[in-house]
N, C-alpha and C positions, 0 to 999 in steps of 0.2 A: 815582616810587620807583625807587631804584637797587638792583640785586641782582647779587652776584658769582656768576658761572656756574661758578666753581671750587669755592668753599667754601660757597655758598648764603647767606652773610651778607648782610644788607640794611640799608639806611639806614631811619630812622624816616620815616614818611609826611610829606611836605612839600607845600605848595601851589606850590612852586617847582621847575621842572625844573633850574634852575641849581644849586640847593642839592643836589639828588640827584646831579647830575653832579660837583659838588665832592666829595661823599662818595666816589664811585667813584674819582676821582683820588687822594684821600687814601688810600684802600684800596690802590691800585696801589703807592703809595710805601711803605706798611707791609708789604705782603705779596708784591708782585711779580706778583699776579694780574692778568691783562689782559682777561679776558672778562666783559662785564657786559650785563645787560638794563636798559634805562631806559625807564620808562613814565611818562606824565603825562597828566593830564586838564586841560582848560581849559574852564571854564564861562563863558558870556556870554549876554547878551540881545541880540536883533536887532530892529531896527525898520525896516520898509520905508518909505522916504520918497519913492521915485519910481515906486511901483507904482500902477496905476489904482485899486485898491481903497482906497488911502490919500488920494490927492489928486484923484481924479475926472477925470484927464486920460486920453485915449485911449492905448492901448499903441502903441509905435512899432515 
């Protein structure tokens, strides 16, 4: 999410930090405001492939 720290306008929630950043840059061009807060979450699944509990090998 991108939020202007001058007027508090914000972009709609998006799963892409790039799209939020683009909104901020568009807002700069439209208003001249230059202070923003950009926050993003990225979700992922992790799988251990070299851990002893997965492949039965002793730890190194």
